[in-house]
DRENNUTOR-666421 format. One record per residue (C-alpha): residue in one letter; residue number from 1; x, y, z. Coordinates in Angstrom, 2 decimals, padded with zeros to 5 digits, always signed. Layout:
BEGIN
{paro "A" NUM {X Y Z}}
...
//
This chain:
BEGIN
{paro "X" 1 {-013.12 -015.53 +000.61}}
{paro "X" 2 {-011.91 -012.19 -000.80}}
{paro "X" 3 {-014.90 -011.45 -003.04}}
{paro "X" 4 {-015.21 -007.67 -003.41}}
{paro "X" 5 {-018.26 -005.98 -001.92}}
{paro "X" 6 {-019.17 -004.52 -005.37}}
{paro "X" 7 {-020.06 -008.00 -006.58}}
{paro "X" 8 {-023.88 -008.58 -006.84}}
{paro "X" 9 {-023.71 -011.45 -004.38}}
{paro "X" 10 {-021.72 -009.26 -001.99}}
{paro "X" 11 {-024.40 -006.55 -002.19}}
{paro "X" 12 {-027.04 -009.09 -001.24}}
{paro "X" 13 {-024.90 -010.21 +001.67}}
{paro "X" 14 {-024.49 -006.60 +002.84}}
{paro "X" 15 {-028.21 -005.99 +002.72}}
{paro "X" 16 {-028.82 -009.23 +004.61}}
{paro "X" 17 {-026.40 -008.16 +007.30}}
{paro "X" 18 {-028.13 -004.79 +007.65}}
{paro "X" 19 {-031.51 -006.50 +007.97}}
{paro "X" 20 {-030.04 -008.87 +010.53}}
{paro "X" 21 {-028.88 -005.86 +012.58}}
{paro "X" 22 {-032.32 -004.24 +012.31}}
{paro "X" 23 {-034.07 -007.48 +013.30}}
{paro "X" 24 {-031.75 -008.00 +016.26}}
{paro "X" 25 {-032.31 -004.43 +017.40}}
{paro "X" 26 {-036.07 -004.88 +017.33}}
{paro "X" 27 {-035.94 -008.35 +018.96}}
{paro "X" 28 {-033.73 -007.07 +021.80}}
{paro "X" 29 {-036.06 -004.15 +022.40}}
{paro "X" 30 {-039.14 -006.43 +022.51}}
{paro "X" 31 {-037.46 -008.85 +024.93}}
{paro "X" 32 {-036.44 -006.03 +027.18}}
{paro "X" 33 {-039.97 -004.66 +027.16}}
{paro "X" 34 {-041.32 -008.10 +028.11}}
{paro "X" 35 {-038.81 -008.33 +031.00}}
{paro "X" 36 {-039.93 -004.86 +032.13}}
{paro "X" 37 {-043.60 -005.95 +032.24}}
{paro "X" 38 {-043.20 -009.36 +033.85}}
{paro "X" 39 {-039.83 -009.21 +035.58}}
{paro "X" 40 {-038.73 -008.14 +039.00}}
{paro "X" 41 {-039.18 -004.46 +039.69}}
{paro "X" 42 {-035.91 -004.25 +041.62}}
{paro "X" 43 {-033.52 -001.90 +039.83}}
{paro "X" 44 {-035.79 -001.54 +036.82}}
{paro "X" 45 {-034.94 +002.11 +036.14}}
{paro "X" 46 {-031.21 +001.39 +036.09}}
{paro "X" 47 {-031.66 -001.64 +033.83}}
{paro "X" 48 {-033.92 +000.32 +031.46}}
{paro "X" 49 {-031.28 +003.09 +031.24}}
{paro "X" 50 {-028.53 +000.58 +030.50}}
{paro "X" 51 {-030.73 -001.09 +027.88}}
{paro "X" 52 {-031.25 +002.22 +026.10}}
{paro "X" 53 {-027.49 +002.83 +026.10}}
{paro "X" 54 {-026.87 -000.66 +024.76}}
{paro "X" 55 {-029.40 -000.23 +021.92}}
{paro "X" 56 {-028.04 +003.18 +021.01}}
{paro "X" 57 {-024.46 +001.86 +020.98}}
{paro "X" 58 {-025.44 -001.06 +018.79}}
{paro "X" 59 {-027.25 +001.24 +016.35}}
{paro "X" 60 {-024.10 +003.40 +016.06}}
{paro "X" 61 {-021.93 +000.32 +015.52}}
{paro "X" 62 {-024.32 -000.99 +012.85}}
{paro "X" 63 {-024.12 +002.35 +010.97}}
{paro "X" 64 {-020.34 +002.28 +011.20}}
{paro "X" 65 {-020.25 -001.31 +009.94}}
{paro "X" 66 {-022.43 -000.39 +006.99}}
{paro "X" 67 {-020.09 +002.49 +006.05}}
{paro "X" 68 {-016.99 +000.28 +006.35}}
{paro "X" 69 {-018.50 -002.64 +004.40}}
{paro "X" 70 {-017.48 -001.20 +000.99}}
{paro "X" 71 {-013.79 -001.67 +001.94}}
{paro "X" 72 {-014.17 -005.21 +003.30}}
{paro "X" 73 {-014.87 -008.64 +001.80}}
{paro "X" 74 {-018.52 -009.59 +001.91}}
{paro "X" 75 {-018.01 -012.54 +004.24}}
{paro "X" 76 {-016.12 -010.37 +006.73}}
{paro "X" 77 {-018.79 -007.66 +006.71}}
{paro "X" 78 {-021.46 -010.24 +007.47}}
{paro "X" 79 {-019.36 -011.98 +010.11}}
{paro "X" 80 {-018.63 -008.66 +011.84}}
{paro "X" 81 {-022.34 -007.73 +011.88}}
{paro "X" 82 {-023.31 -011.12 +013.29}}
{paro "X" 83 {-020.67 -010.75 +015.97}}
{paro "X" 84 {-022.11 -007.43 +017.07}}
{paro "X" 85 {-025.59 -008.95 +017.12}}
{paro "X" 86 {-024.34 -011.69 +019.41}}
{paro "X" 87 {-022.73 -009.02 +021.66}}
{paro "X" 88 {-026.06 -007.11 +021.73}}
{paro "X" 89 {-027.93 -010.21 +022.89}}
{paro "X" 90 {-025.32 -011.05 +025.49}}
{paro "X" 91 {-025.45 -007.48 +026.82}}
{paro "X" 92 {-029.20 -007.63 +027.13}}
{paro "X" 93 {-028.89 -011.00 +028.88}}
{paro "X" 94 {-026.41 -009.63 +031.42}}
{paro "X" 95 {-028.61 -006.61 +032.12}}
{paro "X" 96 {-031.96 -008.39 +032.64}}
{paro "X" 97 {-031.07 -011.79 +033.99}}
{paro "X" 98 {-031.99 -012.11 +037.67}}
{paro "X" 99 {-029.09 -012.07 +040.12}}
{paro "X" 100 {-028.44 -015.14 +042.23}}
{paro "X" 101 {-027.02 -013.03 +045.04}}
{paro "X" 102 {-027.21 -009.25 +045.32}}
{paro "X" 103 {-024.22 -007.43 +046.71}}
{paro "X" 104 {-022.46 -004.12 +046.32}}
{paro "X" 105 {-020.56 -003.84 +043.05}}
{paro "X" 106 {-022.60 -006.49 +041.22}}
{paro "X" 107 {-023.40 -004.13 +038.35}}
{paro "X" 108 {-019.70 -003.19 +037.92}}
{paro "X" 109 {-018.80 -006.84 +037.82}}
{paro "X" 110 {-021.34 -007.59 +035.10}}
{paro "X" 111 {-020.11 -004.60 +033.10}}
{paro "X" 112 {-016.52 -005.89 +033.26}}
{paro "X" 113 {-017.75 -009.30 +032.17}}
{paro "X" 114 {-019.46 -007.69 +029.23}}
{paro "X" 115 {-016.28 -005.88 +028.18}}
{paro "X" 116 {-014.32 -009.13 +028.47}}
{paro "X" 117 {-016.85 -010.89 +026.25}}
{paro "X" 118 {-016.55 -008.06 +023.65}}
{paro "X" 119 {-012.75 -008.45 +023.65}}
{paro "X" 120 {-012.95 -012.24 +023.22}}
{paro "X" 121 {-015.42 -012.13 +020.29}}
{paro "X" 122 {-013.72 -009.22 +018.50}}
{paro "X" 123 {-010.34 -010.84 +019.05}}
{paro "X" 124 {-011.58 -014.08 +017.48}}
{paro "X" 125 {-012.99 -012.11 +014.53}}
{paro "X" 126 {-009.67 -010.25 +014.03}}
{paro "X" 127 {-007.78 -013.58 +014.20}}
{paro "X" 128 {-010.01 -015.02 +011.48}}
{paro "X" 129 {-009.51 -011.96 +009.28}}
{paro "X" 130 {-005.70 -012.00 +009.55}}
{paro "X" 131 {-005.55 -015.76 +009.20}}
{paro "X" 132 {-007.62 -015.70 +006.02}}
{paro "X" 133 {-005.22 -013.11 +004.55}}
{paro "X" 134 {-002.30 -015.43 +005.25}}
{paro "X" 135 {-004.16 -018.28 +003.55}}
{paro "X" 136 {-004.85 -016.18 +000.43}}
{paro "X" 137 {-001.16 -015.53 -000.03}}
{paro "X" 138 {-000.38 -019.15 -000.99}}
{paro "X" 139 {-003.29 -021.50 -001.47}}
{paro "X" 140 {-002.74 -025.24 -001.43}}
{paro "X" 141 {-004.88 -028.15 -000.40}}
{paro "X" 142 {-002.95 -028.50 +002.87}}
{paro "X" 143 {-003.20 -024.83 +003.83}}
{paro "X" 144 {-006.94 -024.78 +002.90}}
{paro "X" 145 {-007.66 -027.70 +005.25}}
{paro "X" 146 {-005.55 -026.19 +008.02}}
{paro "X" 147 {-007.23 -022.83 +007.61}}
{paro "X" 148 {-010.80 -024.02 +007.80}}
{paro "X" 149 {-010.09 -026.39 +010.67}}
{paro "X" 150 {-008.31 -023.63 +012.61}}
{paro "X" 151 {-011.13 -021.11 +012.01}}
{paro "X" 152 {-013.60 -023.70 +013.33}}
{paro "X" 153 {-011.44 -024.29 +016.42}}
{paro "X" 154 {-011.17 -020.56 +017.09}}
{paro "X" 155 {-014.98 -020.13 +016.86}}
{paro "X" 156 {-015.59 -023.07 +019.26}}
{paro "X" 157 {-012.94 -021.81 +021.62}}
{paro "X" 158 {-014.48 -018.32 +021.69}}
{paro "X" 159 {-017.93 -019.77 +022.48}}
{paro "X" 160 {-016.51 -021.98 +025.24}}
{paro "X" 161 {-014.75 -018.98 +026.76}}
{paro "X" 162 {-017.83 -016.76 +026.67}}
{paro "X" 163 {-020.33 -019.26 +028.15}}
{paro "X" 164 {-018.71 -019.49 +031.60}}
{paro "X" 165 {-018.50 -015.72 +031.83}}
{paro "X" 166 {-022.24 -015.41 +031.05}}
{paro "X" 167 {-023.75 -018.19 +033.16}}
{paro "X" 168 {-021.20 -018.99 +035.80}}
{paro "X" 169 {-023.74 -017.87 +038.48}}
{paro "X" 170 {-026.21 -020.55 +037.33}}
{paro "X" 171 {-024.02 -023.42 +035.97}}
{paro "X" 172 {-021.02 -025.14 +037.48}}
{paro "X" 173 {-018.35 -026.02 +034.93}}
{paro "X" 174 {-016.30 -029.12 +035.79}}
{paro "X" 175 {-012.54 -029.35 +035.36}}
{paro "X" 176 {-012.93 -031.52 +032.24}}
{paro "X" 177 {-014.61 -028.55 +030.53}}
{paro "X" 178 {-011.50 -026.43 +031.06}}
{paro "X" 179 {-009.28 -029.28 +029.89}}
{paro "X" 180 {-011.17 -029.23 +026.59}}
{paro "X" 181 {-010.75 -025.45 +026.43}}
{paro "X" 182 {-006.99 -025.78 +026.89}}
{paro "X" 183 {-006.72 -028.57 +024.28}}
{paro "X" 184 {-008.65 -026.45 +021.73}}
{paro "X" 185 {-006.43 -023.48 +022.49}}
{paro "X" 186 {-003.28 -025.56 +021.78}}
{paro "X" 187 {-004.69 -026.96 +018.52}}
{paro "X" 188 {-005.78 -023.47 +017.37}}
{paro "X" 189 {-002.32 -022.08 +018.16}}
{paro "X" 190 {-000.64 -024.85 +016.17}}
{paro "X" 191 {-002.94 -024.30 +013.19}}
{paro "X" 192 {-002.31 -020.56 +013.39}}
{paro "X" 193 {+001.44 -021.09 +013.18}}
{paro "X" 194 {+001.34 -023.67 +010.39}}
{paro "X" 195 {+000.03 -021.46 +007.57}}
{paro "X" 196 {+002.52 -018.60 +008.01}}
{paro "X" 197 {+005.30 -021.17 +008.32}}
{paro "X" 198 {+004.28 -022.89 +005.05}}
{paro "X" 199 {+004.11 -019.50 +003.35}}
{paro "X" 200 {+007.56 -018.58 +004.56}}
{paro "X" 201 {+008.98 -021.83 +003.17}}
{paro "X" 202 {+007.07 -022.39 -000.08}}
{paro "X" 203 {+005.18 -019.22 -001.06}}
{paro "X" 204 {+006.76 -017.30 -003.97}}
{paro "X" 205 {+008.80 -014.34 -002.85}}
{paro "X" 206 {+007.94 -010.90 -003.97}}
{paro "X" 207 {+010.53 -009.41 -006.25}}
{paro "X" 208 {+012.11 -006.29 -004.89}}
{paro "X" 209 {+012.75 -003.37 -007.11}}
{paro "X" 210 {+016.38 -003.07 -008.15}}
{paro "X" 211 {+018.26 -000.27 -006.47}}
{paro "X" 212 {+018.99 +002.57 -008.94}}
{paro "X" 213 {+022.57 +002.86 -010.09}}
{paro "X" 214 {+024.60 +005.65 -008.55}}
{paro "X" 215 {+024.57 +008.78 -010.62}}
{paro "X" 216 {+026.57 +011.89 -009.85}}
{paro "X" 217 {+024.60 +014.90 -008.74}}
{paro "X" 218 {+025.93 +016.87 -011.75}}
{paro "X" 219 {+027.13 +015.44 -015.02}}
{paro "X" 220 {+028.34 +018.07 -017.47}}
{paro "X" 221 {+027.20 +017.38 -021.04}}
{paro "X" 222 {+029.81 +016.38 -023.59}}
{paro "X" 223 {+030.51 +019.26 -025.93}}
{paro "X" 224 {+030.61 +018.73 -029.67}}
{paro "X" 225 {+033.75 +019.57 -031.70}}
{paro "X" 226 {+032.98 +022.42 -034.19}}
{paro "X" 227 {+032.78 +021.60 -037.90}}
{paro "X" 228 {+033.02 +023.35 -041.24}}
{paro "X" 229 {+029.97 +024.85 -042.91}}
{paro "X" 230 {+028.98 +021.40 -044.25}}
{paro "X" 231 {+028.19 +020.33 -040.68}}
{paro "X" 232 {+030.20 +017.07 -040.95}}
{paro "X" 233 {+033.92 +017.84 -041.41}}
{paro "X" 234 {+035.55 +018.76 -038.10}}
{paro "X" 235 {+037.73 +021.81 -037.87}}
{paro "X" 236 {+041.44 +021.30 -037.52}}
{paro "X" 237 {+043.01 +021.81 -034.12}}
{paro "X" 238 {+045.44 +024.54 -033.12}}
{paro "X" 239 {+048.74 +023.68 -031.39}}
{paro "X" 240 {+047.11 +024.44 -028.03}}
{paro "X" 241 {+044.26 +021.99 -028.76}}
{paro "X" 242 {+041.63 +024.63 -029.44}}
{paro "X" 243 {+039.58 +024.64 -032.70}}
{paro "X" 244 {+041.01 +026.50 -035.67}}
{paro "X" 245 {+038.26 +029.06 -036.14}}
{paro "X" 246 {+040.15 +030.80 -038.92}}
{paro "X" 247 {+039.87 +027.63 -041.05}}
{paro "X" 248 {+036.11 +027.96 -040.88}}
{paro "X" 249 {+036.31 +031.06 -043.17}}
{paro "X" 250 {+039.38 +030.20 -045.27}}
{paro "X" 251 {+038.65 +026.52 -045.81}}
{paro "X" 252 {+042.32 +025.70 -045.10}}
{paro "X" 253 {+044.04 +024.96 -041.79}}
{paro "X" 254 {+046.05 +027.90 -040.39}}
{paro "X" 255 {+048.94 +025.71 -039.30}}
{paro "X" 256 {+050.27 +022.63 -041.01}}
{paro "X" 257 {+048.79 +019.45 -039.48}}
{paro "X" 258 {+052.09 +017.57 -039.15}}
{paro "X" 259 {+051.87 +017.61 -035.38}}
{paro "X" 260 {+049.61 +015.21 -033.52}}
{paro "X" 261 {+046.54 +017.20 -032.84}}
{paro "X" 262 {+043.87 +015.85 -030.59}}
{paro "X" 263 {+041.04 +014.27 -032.46}}
{paro "X" 264 {+037.66 +014.51 -030.83}}
{paro "X" 265 {+034.93 +012.18 -032.06}}
{paro "X" 266 {+032.10 +014.04 -033.63}}
{paro "X" 267 {+028.52 +012.98 -033.29}}
{paro "X" 268 {+026.73 +012.65 -036.61}}
{paro "X" 269 {+024.48 +015.50 -037.35}}
{paro "X" 270 {+021.98 +016.12 -040.08}}
{paro "X" 271 {+023.42 +017.85 -043.19}}
{paro "X" 272 {+022.41 +021.36 -043.91}}
{paro "X" 273 {+019.62 +021.93 -046.33}}
{paro "X" 274 {+021.66 +024.04 -048.80}}
{paro "X" 275 {+025.29 +023.47 -049.80}}
{paro "X" 276 {+027.85 +025.91 -048.52}}
{paro "X" 277 {+029.47 +028.28 -051.04}}
{paro "X" 278 {+033.04 +027.44 -052.15}}
{paro "X" 279 {+035.69 +028.64 -049.79}}
{paro "X" 280 {+037.94 +031.47 -050.98}}
{paro "X" 281 {+041.65 +030.66 -051.56}}
{paro "X" 282 {+043.91 +030.94 -048.62}}
{paro "X" 283 {+046.00 +034.17 -048.53}}
{paro "X" 284 {+049.62 +033.79 -049.61}}
{paro "X" 285 {+052.24 +034.87 -047.17}}
{paro "X" 286 {+055.90 +035.53 -047.71}}
{paro "X" 287 {+058.38 +032.73 -048.32}}
{paro "X" 288 {+059.00 +030.81 -045.14}}
{paro "X" 289 {+056.48 +032.87 -043.22}}
{paro "X" 290 {+053.37 +030.94 -042.12}}
{paro "X" 291 {+050.09 +032.69 -042.75}}
{paro "X" 292 {+048.81 +034.78 -039.94}}
{paro "X" 293 {+045.44 +033.82 -038.46}}
{paro "X" 294 {+042.66 +036.10 -039.48}}
{paro "X" 295 {+040.46 +037.63 -036.82}}
{paro "X" 296 {+036.87 +036.58 -037.05}}
{paro "X" 297 {+034.83 +039.37 -038.68}}
{paro "X" 298 {+032.12 +041.08 -036.69}}
{paro "X" 299 {+028.69 +041.32 -038.03}}
{paro "X" 300 {+026.11 +038.91 -039.38}}
{paro "X" 301 {+028.42 +037.31 -041.93}}
{paro "X" 302 {+031.44 +037.58 -044.12}}
{paro "X" 303 {+030.99 +037.64 -047.91}}
{paro "X" 304 {+028.10 +035.25 -047.73}}
{paro "X" 305 {+029.69 +032.89 -045.12}}
{paro "X" 306 {+027.84 +032.18 -041.95}}
{paro "X" 307 {+029.12 +033.69 -038.75}}
{paro "X" 308 {+031.36 +031.55 -036.55}}
{paro "X" 309 {+029.65 +029.28 -034.07}}
{paro "X" 310 {+029.97 +030.28 -030.40}}
{paro "X" 311 {+033.15 +028.91 -028.73}}
{paro "X" 312 {+032.62 +025.84 -026.65}}
{paro "X" 313 {+031.90 +026.31 -022.97}}
{paro "X" 314 {+034.88 +025.69 -020.75}}
//
């Protein structure tokens, strides 16, 4: 039932619906002309004007239906066009059928009947469209039977509601007729409720996307502990926990590492392409006097050693 309109069969159905609209337009015009020639001359000008409006409105609706057909299933495009053809014929019937009794406001009454018929037929078409979508969600043998039976009941119910509105001036409908209408309405309502209920109970549920984990608005990146020139050995730590930048040039820690210095894990990095030159010997200080830290030299380098890396951001 959901065959796309781009399918070759769907294109043929669309062309057929357009030709049906053209044929209905021509047939309605011919019938109206015959009524003009052989019918009663009473109110002919008003009826001719209403007929022209009806044909122009149908032509506009047919063009709109043709433009919307590419976004609809083929069966629905054809059903919608046929429904408008039926509305056209009913409108022509209400305009040209002789009146059993003429009184003031008769034309307005027929116009309101025409609008009511349009609402009934278009409401039935909309019901079929939405009901077929519910059936396509979860197809089983049970839901298929219920769907087709319910659609048939809705079509029969729409016809039985339209007929009294059209010909109530010429035919008397007995109470049994309306009992059948009420029974069909009850069965159609039950069938309409069954398919969504079965879908709610047995149709597979659509998986909802998992909610994203909470992430802080700002996450500062973890800074890497500086290393020697080999790019792998971490520098020793000073007593205050900062890197020993002087050891980068001397190759030896400035202070003895007997205290517990914080150890920061170092992410592995790729080794440098060329080996670093041997570190110069550490300067000797006086007995009992620890070596004084050397200030980092300024300039591009120091005796062939690379300049110190920038201090980590605080």
